[in-house]
C-alpha positions as CSV (number, residue, x, y, z in Angstrom):
1,M,-141.7,-0.5,175.0
2,I,-144.9,-1.9,176.6
3,V,-145.8,-0.8,180.1
4,Y,-148.6,-2.6,181.9
5,V,-150.3,-0.9,184.8
6,E,-153.2,-1.7,187.1
7,S,-155.6,-0.2,189.6
8,N,-153.1,1.2,192.0
9,F,-151.6,3.3,189.1
10,L,-154.9,5.2,188.9
11,L,-155.3,5.4,192.6
12,E,-151.8,6.8,193.0
13,I,-152.8,9.7,190.7
14,A,-156.3,10.1,192.1
15,R,-155.2,10.2,195.7
16,E,-152.1,12.2,195.0
17,Q,-149.9,9.7,196.9
18,E,-146.2,9.9,197.2
19,Q,-145.4,8.5,193.7
20,A,-148.2,10.3,191.9
21,A,-145.8,12.6,190.0
22,D,-144.0,9.5,188.7
23,A,-147.3,7.9,187.7
24,E,-148.3,11.2,186.0
25,Q,-145.1,11.2,184.0
26,I,-145.6,7.6,182.9
27,L,-149.2,8.5,181.8
28,G,-147.8,11.5,179.9
29,L,-145.3,9.3,178.0
30,G,-148.2,7.1,177.0
31,E,-150.2,10.1,175.8
32,A,-147.2,11.2,173.8
33,G,-146.9,7.8,172.2
34,N,-143.4,7.2,173.6
35,I,-144.6,3.9,175.2
36,S,-147.4,1.5,174.7
37,L,-149.4,1.8,177.9
38,R,-151.8,-1.0,178.6
39,V,-154.3,-1.6,181.4
40,P,-156.8,-4.4,182.1
41,T,-160.4,-3.5,181.8
42,F,-161.0,-4.5,185.4
43,A,-158.3,-2.1,186.6
44,L,-160.3,0.8,185.2
45,C,-163.3,0.0,187.3
46,E,-161.9,-1.2,190.6
47,P,-160.5,2.1,191.7
48,F,-164.0,3.6,191.9
49,S,-165.0,0.9,194.3
50,T,-161.9,1.6,196.4
51,L,-162.7,5.3,196.6
52,T,-166.3,4.6,197.5
53,Y,-165.1,2.4,200.4
54,K,-162.6,5.1,201.6
55,Q,-165.3,7.7,201.5
56,M,-167.6,5.5,203.6
57,E,-164.8,5.2,206.1
58,R,-164.6,9.0,206.3
59,Q,-168.3,9.4,206.7
60,R,-168.2,6.9,209.6
61,F,-165.5,9.0,211.2
62,V,-167.6,12.2,210.8
63,A,-170.7,10.5,212.2
64,A,-168.7,9.3,215.2
65,A,-167.3,12.8,215.7
66,A,-170.7,14.5,215.5
67,P,-171.7,13.9,219.2
68,L,-168.3,15.1,220.4
69,L,-168.6,18.2,218.2
70,T,-172.1,18.9,219.7
71,D,-170.7,18.5,223.2
72,V,-167.7,20.8,222.6
73,R,-169.9,23.5,221.1
74,R,-171.8,23.7,224.4
75,A,-168.7,25.0,226.3
76,Q,-168.0,28.7,225.7
77,P,-164.3,28.5,226.2
78,D,-164.0,25.7,223.6
79,Q,-165.7,27.5,220.7
80,S,-162.4,27.7,218.8
81,V,-161.9,24.0,219.3
82,A,-165.4,23.3,218.0
83,E,-164.8,25.5,214.9
84,N,-161.5,23.6,214.2
85,L,-163.2,20.3,214.6
86,A,-166.1,21.3,212.4
87,A,-163.6,22.4,209.7
88,V,-161.7,19.2,209.9
89,T,-164.8,17.0,209.5
90,K,-166.0,19.1,206.5
91,A,-162.5,18.8,204.9
92,V,-162.5,15.1,205.5
93,V,-165.8,14.6,203.7
94,A,-164.6,16.9,200.8
95,I,-161.6,14.6,200.1
96,G,-163.9,12.0,198.4
97,G,-165.2,14.5,195.8
98,R,-161.7,15.6,194.9
99,E,-160.4,12.1,194.6
100,T,-163.3,11.0,192.4
101,D,-162.8,14.0,190.1
102,R,-159.1,13.2,189.7
103,L,-159.8,9.5,189.1
104,T,-162.5,10.3,186.5
105,Q,-160.0,12.6,184.7
106,A,-157.2,10.0,184.8
107,V,-159.4,7.2,183.5
108,A,-160.6,9.5,180.6
109,R,-156.9,10.2,179.8
110,M,-156.1,6.5,179.8
111,L,-159.0,5.6,177.6
112,R,-157.7,8.1,175.0
113,C,-154.1,6.7,174.9
114,C,-154.0,3.2,176.3
115,R,-154.7,-0.2,175.1
116,V,-157.5,-1.6,177.3
117,L,-157.1,-5.3,177.7
118,P,-160.4,-7.0,177.3
119,L,-161.9,-9.7,179.6
120,T,-162.1,-12.7,177.3
121,P,-162.8,-16.4,177.9
122,E,-159.1,-17.0,177.6
123,T,-158.4,-14.4,180.2
124,A,-161.0,-15.8,182.6
125,A,-159.7,-19.3,182.2
126,E,-156.1,-18.1,182.9
127,A,-157.3,-16.1,185.9
128,E,-159.0,-19.2,187.4
129,Q,-155.8,-21.2,187.0
130,A,-153.7,-18.4,188.5
131,S,-156.0,-18.1,191.5
132,D,-155.5,-21.8,192.3
133,A,-151.8,-21.9,191.4
134,F,-150.7,-18.7,193.2
135,G,-153.4,-18.2,195.8
136,L,-154.4,-14.9,194.2
137,S,-157.6,-13.0,195.0
138,P,-160.1,-13.0,192.1
139,Q,-159.3,-9.4,191.4
140,D,-155.5,-9.9,191.3
141,A,-155.9,-13.1,189.2
142,L,-157.9,-11.1,186.6
143,V,-155.2,-8.4,186.5
144,Y,-152.4,-10.9,186.1
145,A,-154.2,-13.0,183.5
146,S,-155.0,-9.9,181.4
147,V,-151.3,-9.1,181.3
148,F,-150.2,-12.7,180.8
149,V,-152.5,-13.3,177.9
150,D,-151.6,-10.0,176.2
151,L,-147.8,-10.4,176.4
152,P,-146.2,-10.8,173.0
153,T,-144.0,-13.9,172.8
154,D,-142.6,-13.4,169.3
155,G,-139.8,-11.0,170.3
156,S,-141.4,-8.1,168.5
157,V,-141.3,-6.0,171.6
158,P,-138.0,-6.6,173.5
159,R,-138.8,-4.4,176.6
160,K,-141.9,-5.1,178.7
161,I,-142.6,-4.2,182.3
162,F,-145.6,-4.7,184.6
163,V,-145.6,-2.0,187.3
164,S,-147.6,-2.4,190.5
165,R,-147.3,-1.4,194.1
166,D,-149.0,-4.7,195.1
167,R,-146.0,-6.7,196.2
168,Q,-148.2,-9.7,197.0
169,L,-149.4,-9.8,193.4
170,L,-146.1,-9.3,191.8
171,G,-144.3,-11.6,194.3
172,S,-146.5,-14.4,193.2
173,V,-146.1,-14.0,189.4
174,T,-142.7,-12.4,188.8
175,S,-141.1,-15.6,187.6
176,V,-144.0,-16.4,185.3
177,L,-144.0,-13.0,183.7
178,A,-140.2,-13.1,183.4
179,S,-140.5,-16.3,181.4
180,R,-142.3,-14.2,178.8
181,G,-139.8,-11.4,178.9
182,C,-141.7,-9.1,181.2
183,D,-140.0,-7.5,184.2
184,S,-142.0,-6.8,187.4
185,V,-141.4,-3.4,188.9
186,Y,-142.7,-2.5,192.4
187,S,-142.7,1.3,192.3
188,F,-143.7,4.0,189.8
189,K,-140.4,5.8,190.5
190,D,-138.4,2.8,189.5
191,A,-140.6,2.1,186.5
192,L,-140.2,5.7,185.3
193,A,-136.4,5.4,185.5
194,R,-136.5,2.2,183.5
195,I,-138.7,3.7,180.9
196,R,-136.4,6.8,180.6
197,S,-133.4,4.5,180.1
198,V,-135.2,3.0,177.0
199,V,-137.1,5.9,175.5
200,G,-135.1,8.9,176.9
201,S,-136.7,12.2,177.9
202,P,-139.0,13.9,175.4
């Protein structure tokens, strides 16, 4: 069984979002060789930019809170409030480091067990066509094209799924992927259930 994933698969794990445990199990099945896990090259790089942007947002929040923290510290009755606010701003900044560490580890794990789909002239041409045909962003078009070009069409692999939490992306290309025998799945929880129905539980 082939399971295609993209950037939000890694972000789910790195940010420990609500379906992170399901994504972790899917990655574990790839590491165990129970599924053929595949990811576009672009999708391994994009999450780092996303985390950088999120960290910049947090830093702007901390910078905006700094004058308030200074003012609160001047009032003796509000020292406990100041301490709590200082702790919160410190914790907010620390989030970025933890997320980057988890992302780096997840990417390293994927590189050891996944097939990384290369960016080829064929993929770039397909992405350009998809961007025009479906109104996809350049990033989404590259992800879609990487999957589309890689999909086996000879029937050698009967079960193929592309799992992404990006409904805008999948909503645009579901029928095209289905024409090549690839189902689109909108959640890692649902994807895990489908995978289990095929490969069972190790």
